[in-house]
N, C-alpha and C positions, 0 to 999 in steps of 0.2 A: 426560134422557128415554131416550137410547140405552142408558145403563147399566141403567136399570130394566127395559127390555124384555129385554136380555140376561140379567139376573138372573132374571126370570120364566121365560124360555125354559129357562134352565139348571135351575131348580127343577122344571119340568115334565119335562124329560128325565131328571133324576135320580130323580124320583118314579116315573116309568114304569119305570125300571130296577129300582127297589126292590120292586115288587110281584111276587108269585108267582102266576102263572096256573095254575089247577088244573083238570084234567079227570079224570073218573072213569068207569069202566065196570064193570059187574058182571053176574052171572048172575041174572036176575030170578026164577028158580025156586028160588033158594037162601033158606033160612030162616036169616038172620044172627043171630037170637036164640039159636040153639043153640051159638054159639061163645063160650066163656068163658075158654079158655086158649090160649096161643100159645108158639111157639118159633121161632127163626130157622132158615131153610132154607139151610144151609151150601153145598150145591152151586151154588145160584143166586148167593149172595153172593160166592163165590170167583171167579165170572166177571166181576164188576164191575171195570171198568178204572180204578180209582182207588187211591190209596195205602191201605195198611192203617190208617193213622191216620185218614183220612177215613171209611173203613168203620166204624171203632170209633165215631167221632163220630155218624155216621148211625144206627147200631144203638142207641147209648145214647139218642139223641133219640127214636127209635121206641119203645123200651122205656118211656121216661118218659111219652110220650103215651098208650100203651096202658094202662099201669098207672093213669094218671089217669082213664081211661075205665072202669076197673073190671075189666079183663082181668088174668089172672094168668099169669106165666111158668111153664112146666111141662115136665117131661121127657116127658110123654105128652099132647101138645097137641091141641086141636081144630083149630087152624089154624096153618099155617106162614107165616112172613113172609120174603119175598125182596126184593132190591133190584137195580136196574140203573141205570146212569148214562150220559149222553151230554153232550158239550159242543161248542160251536163258537164261532168268533169272529164278532162282529157289528159293523157300522159303521152309525151313523146320521149322515146328512148333512141339515142343515136350512138353507135359504136364507130370509133375512128381508129383504124390501124395505120400508124405512121411508120413507114420504113426508113431506116437510117442510112442507107447506102447512098453514096453520091459525094458531092463536095462537102468539105468540112468534117468536123469530128465532134461527137457529143458523148461525154463520159457516162451519161445516165442511160444510154441505149446500147449496152454491151452486146445484147443479142441481135441488134439491128432492127428491132421492132418495138413500138410503144403503143399500148392500147389505152384509149380514152373512152369512157362511157359518159354521155351527157343525159340527164333525166330532167325533163321540164314538165311541170304540172300546171294546168291552167283551167279556167272555166270557159267553155265555149257556149255562146249564147246565140239564139236564133230569134229574129224579130220578123213577124208577118205583118204586113200592112195591106189591108183589104179595102178596095173601093167597090161600093155597092150602089147600083142604080137605085135612086131614092123612090122612083115611081114603081118600078117592077119588083123591088126588094130582091134583086139578083146580083150575085157577085160578078163583076165585069173585069176586074183586074186584081192581081195579087203580086206583091213584091216580097221576096224572102231574102233577108240578109243574115249571114252567118259569119261569126268571127270570135276571136278571143275577147273576153270582157276584162276590163281593168277596174277592179273594185277597191283599189287602194285608198282613194279619198273621193270626196264629193266632186271636186273639180275634174279629176280624170274620168270619173264615171259620166259626168255631164258631157264632157268633150267626146267620149266614146259613143254615147247615145246620139249626139248630133252627127257624128261621122256615119253611123249606121243609117240613120234616117236620110241624110243627104245622098248617100250612095243608092239607097232604094228608090227614093223619090226622083232621082235624076233619070230614071228609066221610065217615068210616067209622063205623058201618055205614050203608048207604044209607037215606035218609029221616031221618037224624039231623042234617042240616045246619042 
């Protein structure tokens, strides 16, 4: 029974770390239907404090998602796309008190209670994707995705980046969720 409870708690912790929480904000006076083309905003992208390889992964994922939504990449774009990133270390500590009264018998629980403490450490990353009106040079939409990062190997990192970007871009333009 103890092993099953630990398994269930581990699955819950891992699942909660796998989700990407997304928030968006936008200028409610903007007509997003007028945006058909995009380009990347290099000055903002250059400020992102991640490796150039991760920048390329993020930009490829953004381009893939925008092209799938019907946008076209252009030298004379309607909208500019920028990114910003943050990360921090997180620690989850869970204490489980399992009481042993009821059906069955467990010789390891003489006092009727068993304490388990789970400690889980991971890196939480935040990706900001900004859409800037190319003519006005004003921010019109921002998507913010936050979740646990998987940095074990290149394939997992790339898959996690694609998941972050897909979740964020799925909420653009506003009202399309």
